[in-house]
PyMOL Python script that loads the backbone (N, CA, C, O; Angstrom):
from pymol import cmd

cmd.read_pdbstr("""\
ATOM      1  N   MET A   1      41.116 -69.985  64.060  1.00  0.00           N
ATOM      2  CA  MET A   1      39.694 -69.727  63.933  1.00  0.00           C
ATOM      3  C   MET A   1      39.043 -69.593  65.309  1.00  0.00           C
ATOM      4  O   MET A   1      38.174 -68.745  65.513  1.00  0.00           O
ATOM      5  N   ARG A   2      39.468 -70.428  66.244  1.00  0.00           N
ATOM      6  CA  ARG A   2      38.897 -70.365  67.579  1.00  0.00           C
ATOM      7  C   ARG A   2      39.215 -69.034  68.246  1.00  0.00           C
ATOM      8  O   ARG A   2      38.362 -68.444  68.909  1.00  0.00           O
ATOM      9  N   ASN A   3      40.436 -68.568  68.069  1.00  0.00           N
ATOM     10  CA  ASN A   3      40.821 -67.293  68.666  1.00  0.00           C
ATOM     11  C   ASN A   3      39.961 -66.157  68.128  1.00  0.00           C
ATOM     12  O   ASN A   3      39.569 -65.256  68.869  1.00  0.00           O
ATOM     13  N   TRP A   4      39.678 -66.212  66.848  1.00  0.00           N
ATOM     14  CA  TRP A   4      38.850 -65.167  66.242  1.00  0.00           C
ATOM     15  C   TRP A   4      37.457 -65.165  66.877  1.00  0.00           C
ATOM     16  O   TRP A   4      36.928 -64.108  67.222  1.00  0.00           O
ATOM     17  N   ARG A   5      36.877 -66.335  67.024  1.00  0.00           N
ATOM     18  CA  ARG A   5      35.538 -66.458  67.626  1.00  0.00           C
ATOM     19  C   ARG A   5      35.570 -66.030  69.097  1.00  0.00           C
ATOM     20  O   ARG A   5      34.652 -65.374  69.589  1.00  0.00           O
ATOM     21  N   ARG A   6      36.632 -66.409  69.775  1.00  0.00           N
ATOM     22  CA  ARG A   6      36.776 -66.041  71.183  1.00  0.00           C
ATOM     23  C   ARG A   6      36.854 -64.523  71.329  1.00  0.00           C
ATOM     24  O   ARG A   6      36.203 -63.943  72.198  1.00  0.00           O
ATOM     25  N   LYS A   7      37.644 -63.890  70.484  1.00  0.00           N
ATOM     26  CA  LYS A   7      37.766 -62.427  70.538  1.00  0.00           C
ATOM     27  C   LYS A   7      36.431 -61.765  70.215  1.00  0.00           C
ATOM     28  O   LYS A   7      36.058 -60.760  70.820  1.00  0.00           O
ATOM     29  N   GLU A   8      35.735 -62.333  69.273  1.00  0.00           N
ATOM     30  CA  GLU A   8      34.425 -61.795  68.908  1.00  0.00           C
ATOM     31  C   GLU A   8      33.467 -61.876  70.099  1.00  0.00           C
ATOM     32  O   GLU A   8      32.752 -60.917  70.392  1.00  0.00           O
ATOM     33  N   LEU A   9      33.456 -63.009  70.773  1.00  0.00           N
ATOM     34  CA  LEU A   9      32.603 -63.187  71.948  1.00  0.00           C
ATOM     35  C   LEU A   9      33.020 -62.244  73.079  1.00  0.00           C
ATOM     36  O   LEU A   9      32.170 -61.681  73.769  1.00  0.00           O
ATOM     37  N   GLU A  10      34.325 -62.076  73.262  1.00  0.00           N
ATOM     38  CA  GLU A  10      34.811 -61.162  74.291  1.00  0.00           C
ATOM     39  C   GLU A  10      34.341 -59.735  74.010  1.00  0.00           C
ATOM     40  O   GLU A  10      33.927 -59.020  74.923  1.00  0.00           O
ATOM     41  N   GLU A  11      34.406 -59.336  72.771  1.00  0.00           N
ATOM     42  CA  GLU A  11      33.962 -57.993  72.387  1.00  0.00           C
ATOM     43  C   GLU A  11      32.462 -57.822  72.627  1.00  0.00           C
ATOM     44  O   GLU A  11      32.015 -56.784  73.114  1.00  0.00           O
ATOM     45  N   GLU A  12      31.700 -58.844  72.282  1.00  0.00           N
ATOM     46  CA  GLU A  12      30.257 -58.794  72.519  1.00  0.00           C
ATOM     47  C   GLU A  12      29.958 -58.677  74.015  1.00  0.00           C
ATOM     48  O   GLU A  12      29.102 -57.895  74.429  1.00  0.00           O
ATOM     49  N   LEU A  13      30.669 -59.461  74.808  1.00  0.00           N
ATOM     50  CA  LEU A  13      30.468 -59.424  76.254  1.00  0.00           C
ATOM     51  C   LEU A  13      30.867 -58.070  76.838  1.00  0.00           C
ATOM     52  O   LEU A  13      30.184 -57.548  77.720  1.00  0.00           O
ATOM     53  N   LYS A  14      31.961 -57.504  76.355  1.00  0.00           N
ATOM     54  CA  LYS A  14      32.384 -56.180  76.822  1.00  0.00           C
ATOM     55  C   LYS A  14      31.323 -55.134  76.502  1.00  0.00           C
ATOM     56  O   LYS A  14      31.007 -54.274  77.324  1.00  0.00           O
ATOM     57  N   LYS A  15      30.786 -55.227  75.301  1.00  0.00           N
ATOM     58  CA  LYS A  15      29.757 -54.277  74.891  1.00  0.00           C
ATOM     59  C   LYS A  15      28.509 -54.429  75.769  1.00  0.00           C
ATOM     60  O   LYS A  15      27.936 -53.436  76.219  1.00  0.00           O
ATOM     61  N   GLU A  16      28.100 -55.658  76.006  1.00  0.00           N
ATOM     62  CA  GLU A  16      26.933 -55.903  76.859  1.00  0.00           C
ATOM     63  C   GLU A  16      27.185 -55.425  78.285  1.00  0.00           C
ATOM     64  O   GLU A  16      26.291 -54.875  78.927  1.00  0.00           O
ATOM     65  N   LEU A  17      28.405 -55.636  78.777  1.00  0.00           N
ATOM     66  CA  LEU A  17      28.760 -55.185  80.117  1.00  0.00           C
ATOM     67  C   LEU A  17      28.683 -53.664  80.208  1.00  0.00           C
ATOM     68  O   LEU A  17      28.164 -53.127  81.186  1.00  0.00           O
ATOM     69  N   GLU A  18      29.188 -52.977  79.207  1.00  0.00           N
ATOM     70  CA  GLU A  18      29.114 -51.515  79.185  1.00  0.00           C
ATOM     71  C   GLU A  18      27.662 -51.043  79.180  1.00  0.00           C
ATOM     72  O   GLU A  18      27.303 -50.103  79.889  1.00  0.00           O
ATOM     73  N   GLU A  19      26.839 -51.701  78.378  1.00  0.00           N
ATOM     74  CA  GLU A  19      25.421 -51.341  78.331  1.00  0.00           C
ATOM     75  C   GLU A  19      24.755 -51.584  79.683  1.00  0.00           C
ATOM     76  O   GLU A  19      23.951 -50.774  80.144  1.00  0.00           O
ATOM     77  N   ASP A  20      25.097 -52.706  80.310  1.00  0.00           N
ATOM     78  CA  ASP A  20      24.538 -53.017  81.628  1.00  0.00           C
ATOM     79  C   ASP A  20      24.975 -51.986  82.662  1.00  0.00           C
ATOM     80  O   ASP A  20      24.179 -51.561  83.500  1.00  0.00           O
ATOM     81  N   GLU A  21      26.246 -51.585  82.600  1.00  0.00           N
ATOM     82  CA  GLU A  21      26.748 -50.581  83.535  1.00  0.00           C
ATOM     83  C   GLU A  21      26.024 -49.248  83.341  1.00  0.00           C
ATOM     84  O   GLU A  21      25.716 -48.556  84.312  1.00  0.00           O
ATOM     85  N   GLU A  22      25.757 -48.895  82.095  1.00  0.00           N
ATOM     86  CA  GLU A  22      25.011 -47.668  81.812  1.00  0.00           C
ATOM     87  C   GLU A  22      23.596 -47.758  82.384  1.00  0.00           C
ATOM     88  O   GLU A  22      23.084 -46.795  82.955  1.00  0.00           O
ATOM     89  N   LEU A  23      22.979 -48.915  82.225  1.00  0.00           N
ATOM     90  CA  LEU A  23      21.637 -49.113  82.779  1.00  0.00           C
ATOM     91  C   LEU A  23      21.646 -49.018  84.299  1.00  0.00           C
ATOM     92  O   LEU A  23      20.743 -48.431  84.897  1.00  0.00           O
ATOM     93  N   VAL A  24      22.665 -49.595  84.917  1.00  0.00           N
ATOM     94  CA  VAL A  24      22.775 -49.535  86.377  1.00  0.00           C
ATOM     95  C   VAL A  24      22.898 -48.082  86.823  1.00  0.00           C
ATOM     96  O   VAL A  24      22.234 -47.668  87.773  1.00  0.00           O
ATOM     97  N   GLU A  25      23.737 -47.308  86.146  1.00  0.00           N
ATOM     98  CA  GLU A  25      23.898 -45.894  86.489  1.00  0.00           C
ATOM     99  C   GLU A  25      22.583 -45.138  86.328  1.00  0.00           C
ATOM    100  O   GLU A  25      22.218 -44.314  87.166  1.00  0.00           O
ATOM    101  N   GLU A  26      21.887 -45.429  85.248  1.00  0.00           N
ATOM    102  CA  GLU A  26      20.601 -44.774  85.005  1.00  0.00           C
ATOM    103  C   GLU A  26      19.595 -45.129  86.103  1.00  0.00           C
ATOM    104  O   GLU A  26      18.885 -44.259  86.609  1.00  0.00           O
ATOM    105  N   LEU A  27      19.542 -46.400  86.462  1.00  0.00           N
ATOM    106  CA  LEU A  27      18.618 -46.838  87.508  1.00  0.00           C
ATOM    107  C   LEU A  27      18.990 -46.256  88.867  1.00  0.00           C
ATOM    108  O   LEU A  27      18.111 -45.906  89.655  1.00  0.00           O
ATOM    109  N   GLU A  28      20.280 -46.150  89.143  1.00  0.00           N
ATOM    110  CA  GLU A  28      20.710 -45.538  90.402  1.00  0.00           C
ATOM    111  C   GLU A  28      20.272 -44.078  90.459  1.00  0.00           C
ATOM    112  O   GLU A  28      19.843 -43.590  91.504  1.00  0.00           O
ATOM    113  N   GLY A  29      20.384 -43.386  89.326  1.00  0.00           N
ATOM    114  CA  GLY A  29      19.934 -42.000  89.261  1.00  0.00           C
ATOM    115  C   GLY A  29      18.441 -41.885  89.511  1.00  0.00           C
ATOM    116  O   GLY A  29      17.991 -40.994  90.231  1.00  0.00           O
ATOM    117  N   LYS A  30      17.679 -42.783  88.917  1.00  0.00           N
ATOM    118  CA  LYS A  30      16.231 -42.766  89.125  1.00  0.00           C
ATOM    119  C   LYS A  30      15.874 -43.098  90.567  1.00  0.00           C
ATOM    120  O   LYS A  30      14.929 -42.538  91.123  1.00  0.00           O
ATOM    121  N   LEU A  31      16.630 -44.009  91.171  1.00  0.00           N
ATOM    122  CA  LEU A  31      16.404 -44.358  92.572  1.00  0.00           C
ATOM    123  C   LEU A  31      16.650 -43.144  93.466  1.00  0.00           C
ATOM    124  O   LEU A  31      15.883 -42.884  94.393  1.00  0.00           O
ATOM    125  N   GLU A  32      17.715 -42.407  93.186  1.00  0.00           N
ATOM    126  CA  GLU A  32      17.995 -41.193  93.952  1.00  0.00           C
ATOM    127  C   GLU A  32      16.853 -40.189  93.803  1.00  0.00           C
ATOM    128  O   GLU A  32      16.441 -39.560  94.777  1.00  0.00           O
ATOM    129  N   GLU A  33      16.348 -40.044  92.584  1.00  0.00           N
ATOM    130  CA  GLU A  33      15.228 -39.129  92.352  1.00  0.00           C
ATOM    131  C   GLU A  33      14.003 -39.556  93.161  1.00  0.00           C
ATOM    132  O   GLU A  33      13.330 -38.724  93.770  1.00  0.00           O
ATOM    133  N   LEU A  34      13.724 -40.847  93.161  1.00  0.00           N
ATOM    134  CA  LEU A  34      12.580 -41.359  93.923  1.00  0.00           C
ATOM    135  C   LEU A  34      12.755 -41.122  95.418  1.00  0.00           C
ATOM    136  O   LEU A  34      11.803 -40.770  96.115  1.00  0.00           O
ATOM    137  N   GLU A  35      13.979 -41.319  95.904  1.00  0.00           N
ATOM    138  CA  GLU A  35      14.242 -41.081  97.322  1.00  0.00           C
ATOM    139  C   GLU A  35      14.027 -39.613  97.671  1.00  0.00           C
ATOM    140  O   GLU A  35      13.482 -39.299  98.730  1.00  0.00           O
ATOM    141  N   GLU A  36      14.454 -38.710  96.785  1.00  0.00           N
ATOM    142  CA  GLU A  36      14.254 -37.278  97.015  1.00  0.00           C
ATOM    143  C   GLU A  36      12.762 -36.941  96.997  1.00  0.00           C
ATOM    144  O   GLU A  36      12.292 -36.147  97.812  1.00  0.00           O
ATOM    145  N   LEU A  37      12.027 -37.541  96.072  1.00  0.00           N
ATOM    146  CA  LEU A  37      10.585 -37.306  96.016  1.00  0.00           C
ATOM    147  C   LEU A  37       9.905 -37.798  97.287  1.00  0.00           C
ATOM    148  O   LEU A  37       9.010 -37.143  97.820  1.00  0.00           O
ATOM    149  N   LYS A  38      10.338 -38.953  97.763  1.00  0.00           N
ATOM    150  CA  LYS A  38       9.753 -39.504  98.988  1.00  0.00           C
ATOM    151  C   LYS A  38      10.032 -38.583 100.163  1.00  0.00           C
ATOM    152  O   LYS A  38       9.150 -38.339 100.986  1.00  0.00           O
ATOM    153  N   LYS A  39      11.259 -38.067 100.247  1.00  0.00           N
ATOM    154  CA  LYS A  39      11.597 -37.126 101.314  1.00  0.00           C
ATOM    155  C   LYS A  39      10.712 -35.894 101.215  1.00  0.00           C
ATOM    156  O   LYS A  39      10.225 -35.385 102.224  1.00  0.00           O
ATOM    157  N   GLY A  40      10.508 -35.418  99.990  1.00  0.00           N
ATOM    158  CA  GLY A  40       9.655 -34.252  99.778  1.00  0.00           C
ATOM    159  C   GLY A  40       8.225 -34.517 100.210  1.00  0.00           C
ATOM    160  O   GLY A  40       7.588 -33.662 100.824  1.00  0.00           O
ATOM    161  N   GLU A  41       7.723 -35.694  99.891  1.00  0.00           N
ATOM    162  CA  GLU A  41       6.361 -36.053 100.286  1.00  0.00           C
ATOM    163  C   GLU A  41       6.246 -36.142 101.804  1.00  0.00           C
ATOM    164  O   GLU A  41       5.245 -35.720 102.384  1.00  0.00           O
ATOM    165  N   GLU A  42       7.277 -36.694 102.441  1.00  0.00           N
ATOM    166  CA  GLU A  42       7.260 -36.794 103.899  1.00  0.00           C
ATOM    167  C   GLU A  42       7.283 -35.404 104.532  1.00  0.00           C
ATOM    168  O   GLU A  42       6.561 -35.141 105.494  1.00  0.00           O
ATOM    169  N   LEU A  43       8.112 -34.518 103.987  1.00  0.00           N
ATOM    170  CA  LEU A  43       8.158 -33.147 104.495  1.00  0.00           C
ATOM    171  C   LEU A  43       6.825 -32.446 104.288  1.00  0.00           C
ATOM    172  O   LEU A  43       6.346 -31.723 105.162  1.00  0.00           O
ATOM    173  N   GLU A  44       6.233 -32.669 103.123  1.00  0.00           N
ATOM    174  CA  GLU A  44       4.937 -32.064 102.830  1.00  0.00           C
ATOM    175  C   GLU A  44       3.889 -32.528 103.843  1.00  0.00           C
ATOM    176  O   GLU A  44       3.089 -31.726 104.327  1.00  0.00           O
ATOM    177  N   GLU A  45       3.898 -33.806 104.157  1.00  0.00           N
ATOM    178  CA  GLU A  45       2.940 -34.351 105.123  1.00  0.00           C
ATOM    179  C   GLU A  45       3.172 -33.754 106.511  1.00  0.00           C
ATOM    180  O   GLU A  45       2.219 -33.407 107.208  1.00  0.00           O
ATOM    181  N   GLU A  46       4.439 -33.636 106.907  1.00  0.00           N
ATOM    182  CA  GLU A  46       4.752 -33.038 108.209  1.00  0.00           C
ATOM    183  C   GLU A  46       4.263 -31.594 108.270  1.00  0.00           C
ATOM    184  O   GLU A  46       3.657 -31.177 109.258  1.00  0.00           O
ATOM    185  N   LEU A  47       4.527 -30.838 107.215  1.00  0.00           N
ATOM    186  CA  LEU A  47       4.089 -29.442 107.181  1.00  0.00           C
ATOM    187  C   LEU A  47       2.572 -29.337 107.226  1.00  0.00           C
ATOM    188  O   LEU A  47       2.020 -28.463 107.893  1.00  0.00           O
ATOM    189  N   LYS A  48       1.911 -30.225 106.518  1.00  0.00           N
ATOM    190  CA  LYS A  48       0.450 -30.232 106.511  1.00  0.00           C
ATOM    191  C   LYS A  48      -0.086 -30.470 107.920  1.00  0.00           C
ATOM    192  O   LYS A  48      -1.012 -29.791 108.363  1.00  0.00           O
ATOM    193  N   GLU A  49       0.498 -31.433 108.612  1.00  0.00           N
ATOM    194  CA  GLU A  49       0.064 -31.728 109.977  1.00  0.00           C
ATOM    195  C   GLU A  49       0.308 -30.536 110.898  1.00  0.00           C
ATOM    196  O   GLU A  49      -0.540 -30.201 111.725  1.00  0.00           O
ATOM    197  N   GLU A  50       1.474 -29.895 110.754  1.00  0.00           N
ATOM    198  CA  GLU A  50       1.779 -28.726 111.577  1.00  0.00           C
ATOM    199  C   GLU A  50       0.786 -27.597 111.312  1.00  0.00           C
ATOM    200  O   GLU A  50       0.307 -26.952 112.245  1.00  0.00           O
ATOM    201  N   LEU A  51       0.481 -27.364 110.049  1.00  0.00           N
ATOM    202  CA  LEU A  51      -0.473 -26.310 109.702  1.00  0.00           C
ATOM    203  C   LEU A  51      -1.862 -26.615 110.248  1.00  0.00           C
ATOM    204  O   LEU A  51      -2.555 -25.717 110.727  1.00  0.00           O
ATOM    205  N   GLU A  52      -2.264 -27.867 110.178  1.00  0.00           N
ATOM    206  CA  GLU A  52      -3.570 -28.250 110.717  1.00  0.00           C
ATOM    207  C   GLU A  52      -3.621 -28.012 112.223  1.00  0.00           C
ATOM    208  O   GLU A  52      -4.623 -27.524 112.745  1.00  0.00           O
ATOM    209  N   GLU A  53      -2.537 -28.357 112.919  1.00  0.00           N
ATOM    210  CA  GLU A  53      -2.485 -28.137 114.363  1.00  0.00           C
ATOM    211  C   GLU A  53      -2.545 -26.643 114.686  1.00  0.00           C
ATOM    212  O   GLU A  53      -3.275 -26.223 115.584  1.00  0.00           O
ATOM    213  N   GLU A  54      -1.776 -25.850 113.949  1.00  0.00           N
ATOM    214  CA  GLU A  54      -1.781 -24.402 114.167  1.00  0.00           C
ATOM    215  C   GLU A  54      -3.167 -23.819 113.903  1.00  0.00           C
ATOM    216  O   GLU A  54      -3.641 -22.961 114.648  1.00  0.00           O
ATOM    217  N   PHE A  55      -3.809 -24.288 112.843  1.00  0.00           N
ATOM    218  CA  PHE A  55      -5.143 -23.797 112.513  1.00  0.00           C
ATOM    219  C   PHE A  55      -6.126 -24.136 113.632  1.00  0.00           C
ATOM    220  O   PHE A  55      -6.920 -23.293 114.048  1.00  0.00           O
ATOM    221  N   GLU A  56      -6.064 -25.372 114.112  1.00  0.00           N
ATOM    222  CA  GLU A  56      -6.969 -25.786 115.188  1.00  0.00           C
ATOM    223  C   GLU A  56      -6.753 -24.941 116.443  1.00  0.00           C
ATOM    224  O   GLU A  56      -7.717 -24.523 117.084  1.00  0.00           O
ATOM    225  N   GLU A  57      -5.496 -24.691 116.792  1.00  0.00           N
ATOM    226  CA  GLU A  57      -5.199 -23.871 117.967  1.00  0.00           C
ATOM    227  C   GLU A  57      -5.721 -22.449 117.775  1.00  0.00           C
ATOM    228  O   GLU A  57      -6.328 -21.873 118.677  1.00  0.00           O
ATOM    229  N   GLU A  58      -5.481 -21.900 116.604  1.00  0.00           N
ATOM    230  CA  GLU A  58      -5.936 -20.536 116.310  1.00  0.00           C
ATOM    231  C   GLU A  58      -7.458 -20.473 116.320  1.00  0.00           C
ATOM    232  O   GLU A  58      -8.040 -19.533 116.861  1.00  0.00           O
ATOM    233  N   PHE A  59      -8.094 -21.460 115.730  1.00  0.00           N
ATOM    234  CA  PHE A  59      -9.553 -21.495 115.675  1.00  0.00           C
ATOM    235  C   PHE A  59     -10.142 -21.587 117.079  1.00  0.00           C
ATOM    236  O   PHE A  59     -11.122 -20.912 117.393  1.00  0.00           O
ATOM    237  N   GLU A  60      -9.542 -22.426 117.919  1.00  0.00           N
ATOM    238  CA  GLU A  60     -10.029 -22.557 119.295  1.00  0.00           C
ATOM    239  C   GLU A  60      -9.934 -21.225 120.027  1.00  0.00           C
ATOM    240  O   GLU A  60     -10.848 -20.850 120.762  1.00  0.00           O
ATOM    241  N   GLY A  61      -8.823 -20.505 119.826  1.00  0.00           N
ATOM    242  CA  GLY A  61      -8.663 -19.200 120.466  1.00  0.00           C
ATOM    243  C   GLY A  61      -9.705 -18.211 119.996  1.00  0.00           C
ATOM    244  O   GLY A  61     -10.296 -17.493 120.803  1.00  0.00           O
ATOM    245  N   VAL A  62      -9.933 -18.169 118.708  1.00  0.00           N
ATOM    246  CA  VAL A  62     -10.932 -17.252 118.142  1.00  0.00           C
ATOM    247  C   VAL A  62     -12.317 -17.645 118.631  1.00  0.00           C
ATOM    248  O   VAL A  62     -13.115 -16.778 118.988  1.00  0.00           O
ATOM    249  N   TRP A  63     -12.609 -18.925 118.651  1.00  0.00           N
ATOM    250  CA  TRP A  63     -13.918 -19.419 119.089  1.00  0.00           C
ATOM    251  C   TRP A  63     -14.176 -19.040 120.543  1.00  0.00           C
ATOM    252  O   TRP A  63     -15.271 -18.591 120.880  1.00  0.00           O
ATOM    253  N   LYS A  64     -13.182 -19.217 121.401  1.00  0.00           N
ATOM    254  CA  LYS A  64     -13.341 -18.873 122.817  1.00  0.00           C
ATOM    255  C   LYS A  64     -13.577 -17.373 122.984  1.00  0.00           C
ATOM    256  O   LYS A  64     -14.433 -16.964 123.768  1.00  0.00           O
ATOM    257  N   ASN A  65     -12.825 -16.558 122.255  1.00  0.00           N
ATOM    258  CA  ASN A  65     -13.012 -15.104 122.325  1.00  0.00           C
ATOM    259  C   ASN A  65     -14.400 -14.708 121.840  1.00  0.00           C
ATOM    260  O   ASN A  65     -15.038 -13.835 122.429  1.00  0.00           O
ATOM    261  N   TRP A  66     -14.858 -15.324 120.804  1.00  0.00           N
ATOM    262  CA  TRP A  66     -16.169 -14.995 120.241  1.00  0.00           C
ATOM    263  C   TRP A  66     -17.277 -15.364 121.226  1.00  0.00           C
ATOM    264  O   TRP A  66     -18.243 -14.619 121.390  1.00  0.00           O
ATOM    265  N   ARG A  67     -17.132 -16.508 121.874  1.00  0.00           N
ATOM    266  CA  ARG A  67     -18.153 -16.956 122.826  1.00  0.00           C
ATOM    267  C   ARG A  67     -18.203 -16.050 124.055  1.00  0.00           C
ATOM    268  O   ARG A  67     -19.270 -15.829 124.627  1.00  0.00           O
ATOM    269  N   ARG A  68     -17.042 -15.529 124.456  1.00  0.00           N
ATOM    270  CA  ARG A  68     -17.006 -14.626 125.611  1.00  0.00           C
ATOM    271  C   ARG A  68     -17.724 -13.323 125.311  1.00  0.00           C
ATOM    272  O   ARG A  68     -18.353 -12.732 126.189  1.00  0.00           O
ATOM    273  N   ASN A  69     -17.627 -12.888 124.089  1.00  0.00           N
ATOM    274  CA  ASN A  69     -18.236 -11.603 123.711  1.00  0.00           C
ATOM    275  C   ASN A  69     -19.661 -11.839 123.352  1.00  0.00           C
ATOM    276  O   ASN A  69     -20.373 -10.898 123.001  1.00  0.00           O
TER     277      ASN A  69
END
""", "prot")
cmd.dss("prot")
cmd.show_as("cartoon", "prot")
cmd.util.cbc("prot")
cmd.orient("prot")
């Protein structure tokens, strides 16, 4: 009788372990997605800053030309 109960518990634990492993894989996938999103946001911010700098430089050039004329 004890062996039967032990096997039953082992099976339950194996099943729970498999479910936990699936959850870990799912969470790792979501973590990777979040990391990619963060990289994208960082790139977006860098590009925004570069565009703002380019705009300011271009605007200054146009402004100086306009004032000369």
